[in-house]
A tleap script that builds the chain and sets N, CA, C and O, in Angstrom:
source leaprc.protein.ff14SB
mol = sequence {
  NMET GLY HIE ARG ILE LYS ARG ALA GLU GLN
  GLU LEU THR ALA ALA LYS HIE ALA ALA LEU
  ARG PRO PHE LYS ILE ASN VAL PRO GLN TYR
  THR VAL LEU LEU ALA LEU MET LEU GLU PRO
  GLY LEU SER GLY ALA ALA LEU ALA ARG ARG
  GLY MET VAL THR PRO GLN THR MET SER SER
  VAL LEU SER THR LEU GLU GLY ARG GLY LEU
  VAL GLU ARG ARG PRO HIE PRO ILE HIE SER
  HIE ILE LEU GLU ALA ARG LEU THR ARG SER
  GLY GLY ALA LEU ILE ARG ARG ALA ASP GLU
  ALA VAL ALA GLU VAL GLU LYS VAL LEU ALA
  ASP CYS PHE GLY PRO ASP GLU ALA ALA THR
  PHE GLN ALA GLN LEU ASP ARG CYS SER LYS
  ALA LEU SER GLY TRP LYS PRO ALA ASP GLY
  CLYS
}
set mol.1.N position { 0.822 -1.221 -0.114 }
set mol.1.CA position { 0.039 -0.058 -0.048 }
set mol.1.C position { 0.806 1.248 0.084 }
set mol.1.O position { 0.459 2.257 -0.530 }
set mol.2.N position { 1.889 1.209 0.921 }
set mol.2.CA position { 2.850 2.328 0.921 }
set mol.2.C position { 3.481 2.695 -0.364 }
set mol.2.O position { 3.637 3.865 -0.713 }
set mol.3.N position { 3.848 1.643 -1.075 }
set mol.3.CA position { 4.644 1.720 -2.363 }
set mol.3.C position { 3.621 2.420 -3.530 }
set mol.3.O position { 4.040 3.199 -4.386 }
set mol.4.N position { 2.330 2.036 -3.416 }
set mol.4.CA position { 1.299 2.646 -4.297 }
set mol.4.C position { 1.109 4.230 -3.982 }
set mol.4.O position { 1.058 5.124 -4.827 }
set mol.5.N position { 1.030 4.349 -2.793 }
set mol.5.CA position { 0.930 5.794 -2.366 }
set mol.5.C position { 2.135 6.700 -2.819 }
set mol.5.O position { 1.931 7.807 -3.315 }
set mol.6.N position { 3.518 6.142 -2.613 }
set mol.6.CA position { 4.659 6.797 -2.982 }
set mol.6.C position { 4.708 6.972 -4.458 }
set mol.6.O position { 5.181 7.995 -4.953 }
set mol.7.N position { 4.180 5.894 -5.249 }
set mol.7.CA position { 4.195 6.087 -6.729 }
set mol.7.C position { 3.284 7.223 -7.193 }
set mol.7.O position { 3.602 8.008 -8.086 }
set mol.8.N position { 2.152 7.255 -6.538 }
set mol.8.CA position { 0.994 8.256 -6.917 }
set mol.8.C position { 1.672 9.672 -6.599 }
set mol.8.O position { 1.472 10.620 -7.358 }
set mol.9.N position { 2.497 9.800 -5.435 }
set mol.9.CA position { 2.929 10.999 -5.137 }
set mol.9.C position { 4.022 11.379 -6.079 }
set mol.9.O position { 4.077 12.543 -6.474 }
set mol.10.N position { 4.877 10.512 -6.463 }
set mol.10.CA position { 5.851 10.699 -7.502 }
set mol.10.C position { 5.240 11.132 -8.860 }
set mol.10.O position { 5.709 12.084 -9.485 }
set mol.11.N position { 4.330 10.511 -9.239 }
set mol.11.CA position { 3.615 10.902 -10.446 }
set mol.11.C position { 3.033 12.221 -10.411 }
set mol.11.O position { 3.122 12.944 -11.403 }
set mol.12.N position { 2.421 12.619 -9.318 }
set mol.12.CA position { 1.984 14.030 -8.974 }
set mol.12.C position { 3.009 15.041 -9.010 }
set mol.12.O position { 2.800 16.134 -9.536 }
set mol.13.N position { 4.068 14.741 -8.495 }
set mol.13.CA position { 5.243 15.730 -8.212 }
set mol.13.C position { 5.749 15.919 -9.733 }
set mol.13.O position { 5.901 17.043 -10.210 }
set mol.14.N position { 6.003 14.724 -10.464 }
set mol.14.CA position { 6.561 15.049 -11.848 }
set mol.14.C position { 5.557 15.772 -12.762 }
set mol.14.O position { 5.973 16.504 -13.661 }
set mol.15.N position { 4.353 15.598 -12.567 }
set mol.15.CA position { 3.251 16.464 -13.328 }
set mol.15.C position { 3.374 17.680 -12.999 }
set mol.15.O position { 3.323 18.470 -13.942 }
set mol.16.N position { 3.563 18.230 -11.680 }
set mol.16.CA position { 3.648 19.449 -11.243 }
set mol.16.C position { 4.936 20.246 -11.700 }
set mol.16.O position { 4.936 21.420 -12.070 }
set mol.17.N position { 6.081 19.374 -11.608 }
set mol.17.CA position { 7.329 19.871 -12.154 }
set mol.17.C position { 7.167 20.134 -13.557 }
set mol.17.O position { 7.722 21.135 -14.012 }
set mol.18.N position { 6.502 19.403 -14.302 }
set mol.18.CA position { 6.240 19.671 -15.787 }
set mol.18.C position { 5.312 20.934 -16.021 }
set mol.18.O position { 5.452 21.723 -16.955 }
set mol.19.N position { 4.430 21.001 -15.119 }
set mol.19.CA position { 3.582 22.214 -15.232 }
set mol.19.C position { 4.211 23.546 -14.941 }
set mol.19.O position { 3.827 24.600 -15.450 }
set mol.20.N position { 5.277 23.422 -14.023 }
set mol.20.CA position { 6.044 24.570 -13.497 }
set mol.20.C position { 7.237 25.020 -14.333 }
set mol.20.O position { 7.788 26.116 -14.224 }
set mol.21.N position { 7.555 24.096 -15.141 }
set mol.21.CA position { 8.854 24.260 -16.137 }
set mol.21.C position { 8.739 25.610 -16.748 }
set mol.21.O position { 9.697 26.375 -16.643 }
set mol.22.N position { 7.568 26.012 -17.431 }
set mol.22.CA position { 7.728 27.346 -18.246 }
set mol.22.C position { 7.956 28.550 -17.219 }
set mol.22.O position { 8.400 29.600 -17.683 }
set mol.23.N position { 7.687 28.466 -15.893 }
set mol.23.CA position { 7.812 29.489 -14.962 }
set mol.23.C position { 9.252 29.456 -14.410 }
set mol.23.O position { 9.675 30.357 -13.685 }
set mol.24.N position { 9.928 28.481 -14.743 }
set mol.24.CA position { 11.351 28.210 -14.219 }
set mol.24.C position { 11.386 28.128 -12.765 }
set mol.24.O position { 12.275 28.705 -12.140 }
set mol.25.N position { 10.486 27.454 -12.191 }
set mol.25.CA position { 10.595 27.088 -10.708 }
set mol.25.C position { 10.270 25.688 -10.530 }
set mol.25.O position { 9.703 25.108 -11.456 }
set mol.26.N position { 10.574 25.024 -9.388 }
set mol.26.CA position { 10.425 23.673 -9.146 }
set mol.26.C position { 9.300 23.475 -8.019 }
set mol.26.O position { 8.846 24.431 -7.391 }
set mol.27.N position { 8.970 22.401 -7.857 }
set mol.27.CA position { 7.932 22.182 -6.805 }
set mol.27.C position { 8.089 22.823 -5.306 }
set mol.27.O position { 7.199 23.459 -4.742 }
set mol.28.N position { 9.284 22.563 -4.806 }
set mol.28.CA position { 9.563 23.031 -3.513 }
set mol.28.C position { 9.513 24.648 -3.620 }
set mol.28.O position { 8.980 25.225 -2.671 }
set mol.29.N position { 10.012 25.424 -4.673 }
set mol.29.CA position { 9.908 26.761 -4.949 }
set mol.29.C position { 8.430 27.084 -4.940 }
set mol.29.O position { 8.022 27.971 -4.190 }
set mol.30.N position { 7.596 26.412 -5.737 }
set mol.30.CA position { 6.113 26.744 -5.834 }
set mol.30.C position { 5.624 26.694 -4.383 }
set mol.30.O position { 5.024 27.671 -3.934 }
set mol.31.N position { 5.839 25.633 -3.637 }
set mol.31.CA position { 5.396 25.495 -2.356 }
set mol.31.C position { 5.620 26.721 -1.472 }
set mol.31.O position { 4.671 27.191 -0.845 }
set mol.32.N position { 6.956 27.305 -1.392 }
set mol.32.CA position { 7.329 28.384 -0.680 }
set mol.32.C position { 6.478 29.577 -1.110 }
set mol.32.O position { 5.827 30.221 -0.288 }
set mol.33.N position { 6.498 29.890 -2.567 }
set mol.33.CA position { 5.830 30.966 -3.087 }
set mol.33.C position { 4.323 30.979 -2.704 }
set mol.33.O position { 3.762 32.005 -2.321 }
set mol.34.N position { 3.630 29.636 -2.845 }
set mol.34.CA position { 2.300 29.669 -2.493 }
set mol.34.C position { 1.939 29.957 -1.159 }
set mol.34.O position { 0.960 30.651 -0.882 }
set mol.35.N position { 2.867 29.335 -0.127 }
set mol.35.CA position { 2.747 29.519 1.326 }
set mol.35.C position { 2.901 31.124 1.638 }
set mol.35.O position { 2.119 31.693 2.398 }
set mol.36.N position { 3.720 31.635 1.139 }
set mol.36.CA position { 3.913 33.225 1.299 }
set mol.36.C position { 2.722 33.925 0.695 }
set mol.36.O position { 2.243 34.923 1.233 }
set mol.37.N position { 2.286 33.459 -0.314 }
set mol.37.CA position { 1.027 34.380 -0.905 }
set mol.37.C position { -0.123 34.120 0.166 }
set mol.37.O position { -0.863 35.060 0.459 }
set mol.38.N position { -0.292 32.898 0.747 }
set mol.38.CA position { -1.250 32.682 1.625 }
set mol.38.C position { -1.077 33.308 3.116 }
set mol.38.O position { -2.030 33.694 3.792 }
set mol.39.N position { 0.157 33.346 3.487 }
set mol.39.CA position { 0.623 33.766 4.826 }
set mol.39.C position { 1.745 34.462 4.826 }
set mol.39.O position { 2.719 33.932 5.361 }
set mol.40.N position { 1.886 35.758 4.255 }
set mol.40.CA position { 3.073 36.570 4.183 }
set mol.40.C position { 3.897 36.679 5.433 }
set mol.40.O position { 3.285 36.736 6.500 }
set mol.41.N position { 5.262 36.717 5.435 }
set mol.41.CA position { 5.881 36.843 6.712 }
set mol.41.C position { 6.367 35.676 7.458 }
set mol.41.O position { 6.877 35.791 8.572 }
set mol.42.N position { 6.205 34.487 6.820 }
set mol.42.CA position { 6.714 33.329 7.480 }
set mol.42.C position { 8.293 33.226 7.521 }
set mol.42.O position { 9.077 33.682 6.688 }
set mol.43.N position { 8.556 32.594 8.565 }
set mol.43.CA position { 10.097 32.442 8.725 }
set mol.43.C position { 10.511 31.243 8.001 }
set mol.43.O position { 9.675 30.420 7.629 }
set mol.44.N position { 11.870 31.092 7.765 }
set mol.44.CA position { 12.341 29.914 7.066 }
set mol.44.C position { 12.024 28.522 7.702 }
set mol.44.O position { 11.887 27.501 7.028 }
set mol.45.N position { 11.918 28.578 9.100 }
set mol.45.CA position { 11.591 27.264 9.820 }
set mol.45.C position { 10.213 27.240 9.621 }
set mol.45.O position { 9.842 26.073 9.490 }
set mol.46.N position { 9.323 28.020 9.546 }
set mol.46.CA position { 7.924 27.795 9.396 }
set mol.46.C position { 7.661 27.206 7.887 }
set mol.46.O position { 6.781 26.387 7.622 }
set mol.47.N position { 8.540 27.746 6.989 }
set mol.47.CA position { 8.280 27.303 5.628 }
set mol.47.C position { 8.982 25.963 5.452 }
set mol.47.O position { 8.501 25.208 4.607 }
set mol.48.N position { 9.997 25.585 6.097 }
set mol.48.CA position { 10.523 24.270 6.030 }
set mol.48.C position { 9.522 23.315 6.591 }
set mol.48.O position { 9.311 22.290 5.943 }
set mol.49.N position { 8.876 23.513 7.711 }
set mol.49.CA position { 7.787 22.746 8.206 }
set mol.49.C position { 6.780 22.425 7.095 }
set mol.49.O position { 6.507 21.279 6.737 }
set mol.50.N position { 6.198 23.668 6.527 }
set mol.50.CA position { 5.202 23.630 5.637 }
set mol.50.C position { 5.509 22.598 4.382 }
set mol.50.O position { 4.687 21.806 3.920 }
set mol.51.N position { 6.807 22.770 3.950 }
set mol.51.CA position { 7.331 22.122 2.749 }
set mol.51.C position { 7.823 20.790 2.925 }
set mol.51.O position { 8.079 20.039 1.983 }
set mol.52.N position { 7.969 20.466 4.273 }
set mol.52.CA position { 8.483 19.080 4.674 }
set mol.52.C position { 9.873 18.959 4.210 }
set mol.52.O position { 10.230 17.932 3.633 }
set mol.53.N position { 10.699 19.954 4.424 }
set mol.53.CA position { 12.099 19.777 4.034 }
set mol.53.C position { 12.931 20.242 5.203 }
set mol.53.O position { 12.366 20.771 6.160 }
set mol.54.N position { 14.312 20.067 5.183 }
set mol.54.CA position { 15.125 20.461 6.302 }
set mol.54.C position { 15.445 21.977 6.343 }
set mol.54.O position { 15.536 22.498 5.231 }
set mol.55.N position { 15.624 22.745 7.366 }
set mol.55.CA position { 15.855 24.092 7.340 }
set mol.55.C position { 17.022 24.526 6.435 }
set mol.55.O position { 17.112 25.617 5.872 }
set mol.56.N position { 17.903 23.509 6.380 }
set mol.56.CA position { 19.185 23.713 5.224 }
set mol.56.C position { 18.572 23.882 3.959 }
set mol.56.O position { 18.802 24.888 3.288 }
set mol.57.N position { 17.750 22.913 3.547 }
set mol.57.CA position { 17.152 22.917 2.202 }
set mol.57.C position { 16.246 24.097 1.940 }
set mol.57.O position { 16.166 24.521 0.787 }
set mol.58.N position { 15.602 24.628 2.851 }
set mol.58.CA position { 14.688 25.784 2.818 }
set mol.58.C position { 15.539 27.084 2.665 }
set mol.58.O position { 15.188 27.960 1.874 }
set mol.59.N position { 16.607 27.194 3.396 }
set mol.59.CA position { 17.498 28.227 3.171 }
set mol.59.C position { 18.012 28.314 1.740 }
set mol.59.O position { 18.082 29.381 1.131 }
set mol.60.N position { 18.379 27.095 1.216 }
set mol.60.CA position { 18.722 27.196 -0.167 }
set mol.60.C position { 17.756 27.617 -1.110 }
set mol.60.O position { 18.045 28.398 -2.016 }
set mol.61.N position { 16.512 27.097 -0.934 }
set mol.61.CA position { 15.330 27.466 -1.734 }
set mol.61.C position { 15.009 28.766 -1.594 }
set mol.61.O position { 14.696 29.393 -2.606 }
set mol.62.N position { 15.028 29.392 -0.357 }
set mol.62.CA position { 14.762 31.041 -0.198 }
set mol.62.C position { 15.987 31.800 -0.954 }
set mol.62.O position { 15.738 32.737 -1.712 }
set mol.63.N position { 17.124 31.428 -0.755 }
set mol.63.CA position { 18.251 32.118 -1.344 }
set mol.63.C position { 17.971 32.006 -2.856 }
set mol.63.O position { 18.074 33.079 -3.451 }
set mol.64.N position { 17.685 31.090 -3.497 }
set mol.64.CA position { 17.418 31.128 -4.887 }
set mol.64.C position { 16.323 31.894 -5.311 }
set mol.64.O position { 16.469 32.598 -6.310 }
set mol.65.N position { 14.999 31.871 -4.579 }
set mol.65.CA position { 13.942 32.798 -4.975 }
set mol.65.C position { 14.426 34.221 -4.616 }
set mol.65.O position { 14.151 35.103 -5.430 }
set mol.66.N position { 15.148 34.578 -3.445 }
set mol.66.CA position { 15.520 35.854 -3.315 }
set mol.66.C position { 16.476 36.325 -4.416 }
set mol.66.O position { 16.395 37.499 -4.778 }
set mol.67.N position { 17.278 35.595 -4.918 }
set mol.67.CA position { 18.380 35.951 -5.897 }
set mol.67.C position { 17.627 36.286 -7.168 }
set mol.67.O position { 18.001 37.168 -7.941 }
set mol.68.N position { 16.473 35.488 -7.358 }
set mol.68.CA position { 15.732 35.829 -8.563 }
set mol.68.C position { 14.684 37.042 -8.458 }
set mol.68.O position { 13.936 37.362 -9.383 }
set mol.69.N position { 14.725 37.593 -7.363 }
set mol.69.CA position { 13.963 38.937 -7.018 }
set mol.69.C position { 12.261 38.457 -6.822 }
set mol.69.O position { 11.348 39.266 -6.987 }
set mol.70.N position { 12.060 37.172 -6.486 }
set mol.70.CA position { 10.819 36.611 -6.133 }
set mol.70.C position { 10.373 36.789 -4.718 }
set mol.70.O position { 9.158 36.796 -4.521 }
set mol.71.N position { 11.119 36.921 -3.789 }
set mol.71.CA position { 11.157 36.843 -2.415 }
set mol.71.C position { 12.132 37.750 -1.721 }
set mol.71.O position { 13.309 37.808 -2.076 }
set mol.72.N position { 11.657 38.435 -0.762 }
set mol.72.CA position { 12.528 39.274 0.059 }
set mol.72.C position { 12.398 38.968 1.540 }
set mol.72.O position { 11.293 38.646 1.975 }
set mol.73.N position { 13.450 39.047 2.343 }
set mol.73.CA position { 13.494 38.687 3.625 }
set mol.73.C position { 13.965 39.868 4.444 }
set mol.73.O position { 15.002 40.470 4.165 }
set mol.74.N position { 13.239 40.166 5.390 }
set mol.74.CA position { 13.440 41.210 6.426 }
set mol.74.C position { 13.533 40.744 7.882 }
set mol.74.O position { 12.960 39.704 8.203 }
set mol.75.N position { 14.231 41.464 8.791 }
set mol.75.CA position { 14.127 41.006 10.118 }
set mol.75.C position { 12.704 41.083 10.706 }
set mol.75.O position { 11.967 41.992 10.322 }
set mol.76.N position { 12.286 40.215 11.584 }
set mol.76.CA position { 11.127 40.407 12.378 }
set mol.76.C position { 11.071 41.660 13.141 }
set mol.76.O position { 12.099 41.990 13.732 }
set mol.77.N position { 9.973 42.452 13.227 }
set mol.77.CA position { 10.072 43.684 13.988 }
set mol.77.C position { 10.297 43.542 15.370 }
set mol.77.O position { 10.896 44.394 16.026 }
set mol.78.N position { 9.815 42.442 15.867 }
set mol.78.CA position { 10.265 42.132 17.517 }
set mol.78.C position { 11.535 41.218 17.689 }
set mol.78.O position { 12.460 41.528 18.441 }
set mol.79.N position { 11.510 40.111 16.963 }
set mol.79.CA position { 12.599 39.182 17.058 }
set mol.79.C position { 13.602 39.355 15.899 }
set mol.79.O position { 13.572 38.560 14.960 }
set mol.80.N position { 14.425 40.294 15.931 }
set mol.80.CA position { 15.347 40.720 14.854 }
set mol.80.C position { 16.293 39.616 14.316 }
set mol.80.O position { 16.893 39.772 13.253 }
set mol.81.N position { 16.411 38.533 15.046 }
set mol.81.CA position { 17.221 37.409 14.611 }
set mol.81.C position { 16.324 36.487 13.605 }
set mol.81.O position { 16.925 35.698 12.877 }
set mol.82.N position { 15.051 36.559 13.553 }
set mol.82.CA position { 14.140 35.775 12.653 }
set mol.82.C position { 13.944 36.666 11.407 }
set mol.82.O position { 13.611 37.850 11.437 }
set mol.83.N position { 14.165 36.022 10.450 }
set mol.83.CA position { 13.911 36.758 8.988 }
set mol.83.C position { 12.563 36.374 8.561 }
set mol.83.O position { 12.294 35.173 8.521 }
set mol.84.N position { 11.672 37.256 8.232 }
set mol.84.CA position { 10.395 37.095 7.620 }
set mol.84.C position { 10.519 37.178 5.962 }
set mol.84.O position { 11.118 38.092 5.394 }
set mol.85.N position { 9.943 36.219 5.365 }
set mol.85.CA position { 9.961 36.099 3.926 }
set mol.85.C position { 8.583 36.783 3.452 }
set mol.85.O position { 7.506 36.669 4.037 }
set mol.86.N position { 8.816 37.472 2.347 }
set mol.86.CA position { 7.499 37.955 1.768 }
set mol.86.C position { 7.647 37.865 0.261 }
set mol.86.O position { 8.783 37.830 -0.212 }
set mol.87.N position { 6.667 37.829 -0.465 }
set mol.87.CA position { 6.703 37.767 -2.079 }
set mol.87.C position { 7.037 39.390 -2.438 }
set mol.87.O position { 6.660 40.360 -1.780 }
set mol.88.N position { 7.766 39.399 -3.541 }
set mol.88.CA position { 7.887 40.800 -4.038 }
set mol.88.C position { 6.724 40.863 -5.084 }
set mol.88.O position { 5.916 39.939 -5.175 }
set mol.89.N position { 6.670 41.871 -5.793 }
set mol.89.CA position { 5.647 42.081 -6.793 }
set mol.89.C position { 5.753 41.154 -7.887 }
set mol.89.O position { 4.730 40.669 -8.371 }
set mol.90.N position { 6.891 40.865 -8.321 }
set mol.90.CA position { 7.146 39.731 -9.476 }
set mol.90.C position { 6.913 38.489 -8.893 }
set mol.90.O position { 6.485 37.599 -9.628 }
set mol.91.N position { 7.125 38.241 -7.640 }
set mol.91.CA position { 6.918 36.848 -7.088 }
set mol.91.C position { 5.425 36.608 -6.992 }
set mol.91.O position { 4.963 35.489 -7.216 }
set mol.92.N position { 4.573 37.765 -6.623 }
set mol.92.CA position { 3.093 37.395 -6.584 }
set mol.92.C position { 2.635 37.218 -7.783 }
set mol.92.O position { 1.815 36.323 -7.986 }
set mol.93.N position { 3.092 38.059 -8.826 }
set mol.93.CA position { 2.628 37.648 -10.254 }
set mol.93.C position { 2.949 36.460 -10.802 }
set mol.93.O position { 2.179 36.005 -11.648 }
set mol.94.N position { 4.091 35.750 -10.454 }
set mol.94.CA position { 4.477 34.569 -10.827 }
set mol.94.C position { 3.715 33.438 -10.173 }
set mol.94.O position { 3.226 32.535 -10.853 }
set mol.95.N position { 3.622 33.479 -8.988 }
set mol.95.CA position { 2.868 32.584 -8.224 }
set mol.95.C position { 1.405 32.344 -8.706 }
set mol.95.O position { 0.912 31.218 -8.772 }
set mol.96.N position { 0.774 33.449 -9.024 }
set mol.96.CA position { -0.634 33.406 -9.433 }
set mol.96.C position { -0.667 32.711 -10.812 }
set mol.96.O position { -1.542 31.872 -11.031 }
set mol.97.N position { 0.152 32.992 -11.650 }
set mol.97.CA position { 0.197 32.264 -13.052 }
set mol.97.C position { 0.553 30.757 -12.765 }
set mol.97.O position { -0.107 29.842 -13.257 }
set mol.98.N position { 1.535 30.570 -12.016 }
set mol.98.CA position { 2.047 29.047 -11.822 }
set mol.98.C position { 0.979 28.284 -11.019 }
set mol.98.O position { 0.869 27.060 -11.088 }
set mol.99.N position { 0.223 29.040 -10.279 }
set mol.99.CA position { -0.788 28.299 -9.432 }
set mol.99.C position { -1.942 27.763 -10.269 }
set mol.99.O position { -2.498 26.693 -10.022 }
set mol.100.N position { -2.278 28.602 -11.312 }
set mol.100.CA position { -3.140 28.195 -12.392 }
set mol.100.C position { -2.807 26.936 -13.191 }
set mol.100.O position { -3.662 26.136 -13.573 }
set mol.101.N position { -1.426 26.818 -13.424 }
set mol.101.CA position { -0.970 25.705 -14.137 }
set mol.101.C position { -0.945 24.552 -13.373 }
set mol.101.O position { -1.055 23.469 -13.946 }
set mol.102.N position { -0.795 24.621 -11.950 }
set mol.102.CA position { -0.768 23.449 -10.941 }
set mol.102.C position { -2.162 23.072 -10.845 }
set mol.102.O position { -2.445 21.874 -10.873 }
set mol.103.N position { -3.165 24.044 -10.723 }
set mol.103.CA position { -4.509 23.585 -10.763 }
set mol.103.C position { -4.908 22.797 -11.812 }
set mol.103.O position { -5.823 22.013 -11.560 }
set mol.104.N position { -4.448 22.802 -12.946 }
set mol.104.CA position { -4.755 21.947 -14.023 }
set mol.104.C position { -4.375 20.622 -13.823 }
set mol.104.O position { -5.054 19.726 -14.326 }
set mol.105.N position { -3.322 20.356 -13.118 }
set mol.105.CA position { -2.742 19.136 -12.721 }
set mol.105.C position { -3.728 18.471 -11.663 }
set mol.105.O position { -4.214 17.343 -11.742 }
set mol.106.N position { -3.907 19.350 -10.722 }
set mol.106.CA position { -4.816 18.935 -9.592 }
set mol.106.C position { -6.257 18.517 -10.265 }
set mol.106.O position { -6.876 17.570 -9.780 }
set mol.107.N position { -6.750 19.197 -11.326 }
set mol.107.CA position { -8.004 18.829 -11.815 }
set mol.107.C position { -8.040 17.475 -12.644 }
set mol.107.O position { -9.025 16.736 -12.635 }
set mol.108.N position { -6.765 17.189 -13.433 }
set mol.108.CA position { -6.692 15.822 -13.768 }
set mol.108.C position { -6.749 14.765 -12.793 }
set mol.108.O position { -7.206 13.661 -13.088 }
set mol.109.N position { -6.278 15.063 -11.561 }
set mol.109.CA position { -6.256 14.111 -10.581 }
set mol.109.C position { -7.652 13.857 -9.919 }
set mol.109.O position { -8.045 12.738 -9.590 }
set mol.110.N position { -8.300 14.925 -9.772 }
set mol.110.CA position { -9.668 15.013 -9.289 }
set mol.110.C position { -10.541 14.385 -10.257 }
set mol.110.O position { -11.436 13.642 -9.854 }
set mol.111.N position { -10.371 14.612 -11.530 }
set mol.111.CA position { -11.184 14.018 -12.612 }
set mol.111.C position { -11.166 12.589 -12.744 }
set mol.111.O position { -11.941 12.021 -13.514 }
set mol.112.N position { -10.195 11.874 -11.929 }
set mol.112.CA position { -10.110 10.528 -11.928 }
set mol.112.C position { -11.209 9.844 -11.234 }
set mol.112.O position { -11.460 8.647 -11.368 }
set mol.113.N position { -11.907 10.738 -10.421 }
set mol.113.CA position { -12.839 10.131 -9.427 }
set mol.113.C position { -14.165 10.730 -9.639 }
set mol.113.O position { -14.263 11.839 -10.164 }
set mol.114.N position { -15.340 9.955 -9.203 }
set mol.114.CA position { -16.539 10.643 -9.183 }
set mol.114.C position { -16.807 11.498 -8.163 }
set mol.114.O position { -15.922 11.503 -7.308 }
set mol.115.N position { -17.646 12.161 -7.977 }
set mol.115.CA position { -17.822 13.059 -6.766 }
set mol.115.C position { -17.883 12.414 -5.555 }
set mol.115.O position { -17.186 12.910 -4.670 }
set mol.116.N position { -18.589 11.349 -5.251 }
set mol.116.CA position { -18.514 10.640 -3.994 }
set mol.116.C position { -17.149 9.867 -3.813 }
set mol.116.O position { -16.737 9.671 -2.670 }
set mol.117.N position { -16.496 9.460 -4.817 }
set mol.117.CA position { -15.320 8.816 -4.770 }
set mol.117.C position { -14.211 9.614 -4.143 }
set mol.117.O position { -13.469 9.160 -3.271 }
set mol.118.N position { -14.133 10.948 -4.685 }
set mol.118.CA position { -12.997 11.863 -4.428 }
set mol.118.C position { -13.139 12.043 -2.874 }
set mol.118.O position { -12.159 11.845 -2.156 }
set mol.119.N position { -14.281 12.395 -2.380 }
set mol.119.CA position { -14.488 12.773 -0.842 }
set mol.119.C position { -14.019 11.359 -0.041 }
set mol.119.O position { -13.256 11.357 0.924 }
set mol.120.N position { -14.606 10.214 -0.614 }
set mol.120.CA position { -14.096 8.923 0.105 }
set mol.120.C position { -12.696 8.653 0.100 }
set mol.120.O position { -12.165 8.240 1.131 }
set mol.121.N position { -11.959 8.861 -1.066 }
set mol.121.CA position { -10.645 8.773 -1.183 }
set mol.121.C position { -9.789 9.611 -0.293 }
set mol.121.O position { -8.832 9.125 0.309 }
set mol.122.N position { -10.114 10.817 -0.210 }
set mol.122.CA position { -9.479 11.968 0.737 }
set mol.122.C position { -9.753 11.545 2.199 }
set mol.122.O position { -8.874 11.700 3.046 }
set mol.123.N position { -10.898 11.038 2.494 }
set mol.123.CA position { -11.170 10.576 3.849 }
set mol.123.C position { -10.118 9.483 4.232 }
set mol.123.O position { -9.444 9.503 5.262 }
set mol.124.N position { -10.067 8.391 3.117 }
set mol.124.CA position { -9.094 7.296 3.453 }
set mol.124.C position { -7.809 7.845 3.619 }
set mol.124.O position { -7.136 7.539 4.603 }
set mol.125.N position { -7.414 8.593 2.796 }
set mol.125.CA position { -5.857 9.106 3.080 }
set mol.125.C position { -5.707 9.888 4.225 }
set mol.125.O position { -4.621 9.808 4.800 }
set mol.126.N position { -6.682 10.731 4.745 }
set mol.126.CA position { -6.645 11.187 6.095 }
set mol.126.C position { -6.500 10.167 7.126 }
set mol.126.O position { -5.651 10.295 8.009 }
set mol.127.N position { -7.297 9.142 7.062 }
set mol.127.CA position { -7.368 7.872 7.961 }
set mol.127.C position { -5.937 7.384 7.906 }
set mol.127.O position { -5.439 7.102 8.996 }
set mol.128.N position { -5.230 7.243 6.884 }
set mol.128.CA position { -3.932 6.756 6.765 }
set mol.128.C position { -3.073 7.482 7.460 }
set mol.128.O position { -2.314 6.924 8.253 }
set mol.129.N position { -3.052 8.902 7.268 }
set mol.129.CA position { -2.119 9.737 8.024 }
set mol.129.C position { -2.416 9.739 9.447 }
set mol.129.O position { -1.467 9.759 10.230 }
set mol.130.N position { -3.584 9.720 9.877 }
set mol.130.CA position { -3.779 9.643 11.286 }
set mol.130.C position { -3.397 8.416 11.873 }
set mol.130.O position { -2.937 8.481 13.013 }
set mol.131.N position { -3.499 7.236 11.295 }
set mol.131.CA position { -3.013 5.971 11.825 }
set mol.131.C position { -1.626 6.005 11.881 }
set mol.131.O position { -1.125 5.337 12.785 }
set mol.132.N position { -0.790 6.686 11.056 }
set mol.132.CA position { 0.669 6.651 11.028 }
set mol.132.C position { 1.187 7.792 11.737 }
set mol.132.O position { 2.388 7.854 11.998 }
set mol.133.N position { 0.371 8.714 12.075 }
set mol.133.CA position { 1.014 9.942 12.908 }
set mol.133.C position { 1.524 9.521 14.218 }
set mol.133.O position { 0.776 8.923 14.991 }
set mol.134.N position { 2.647 9.765 14.505 }
set mol.134.CA position { 3.194 9.484 15.882 }
set mol.134.C position { 3.516 8.047 16.170 }
set mol.134.O position { 3.881 7.723 17.300 }
set mol.135.N position { 3.391 7.125 15.154 }
set mol.135.CA position { 3.802 5.635 15.210 }
set mol.135.C position { 5.186 5.575 15.779 }
set mol.135.O position { 6.074 6.326 15.375 }
set mol.136.N position { 5.369 4.688 16.712 }
set mol.136.CA position { 6.640 4.282 17.181 }
set mol.136.C position { 6.735 2.774 17.249 }
set mol.136.O position { 5.739 2.133 17.583 }
set mol.137.N position { 7.919 2.147 16.941 }
set mol.137.CA position { 7.903 0.641 17.115 }
set mol.137.C position { 7.665 0.328 18.614 }
set mol.137.O position { 7.920 1.143 19.501 }
set mol.138.N position { 7.171 -0.873 18.832 }
set mol.138.CA position { 7.040 -1.452 20.200 }
set mol.138.C position { 8.360 -1.567 20.853 }
set mol.138.O position { 9.380 -1.690 20.176 }
set mol.139.N position { 8.380 -1.534 22.093 }
set mol.139.CA position { 9.737 -1.677 22.769 }
set mol.139.C position { 10.209 -3.162 22.419 }
set mol.139.O position { 9.460 -4.128 22.271 }
set mol.140.N position { 11.508 -3.153 22.322 }
set mol.140.CA position { 12.166 -4.483 22.040 }
set mol.140.C position { 12.041 -5.022 20.759 }
set mol.140.O position { 12.462 -6.165 20.579 }
set mol.141.N position { 11.482 -4.338 19.740 }
set mol.141.CA position { 11.376 -4.889 18.485 }
set mol.141.C position { 12.372 -4.127 17.421 }
set mol.141.O position { 12.411 -4.487 16.244 }
savepdb mol mol.pdb
quit
């Protein structure tokens, strides 16, 4: 079961990469830009958690986006050692167009299911996540 979930995730990621290629961004960069569109001012640590990557990887992603002028980072007004990331005007324009392309991929995925099937499948995936969340091996095994 896990292999099939992973395979579907890999196919989804590959389709998103293909959709994002014209925008010259990859899926982790898209994830950051989308997160910042929805929640401006997130820290690198918060973005790493949302993107499920290490803080070091997120630092590299943010540096690349900042170098392209899509993101800017400024010290937090109270905690000056924390840098807040925000979209630039060009970053906002890019993510809006890129998100439309990714929405097409999501539509292809959603169209694989009938209306009731999609809701059931999502509930089943949620149940899988809940079952595995916090799982630890039994002592002595």
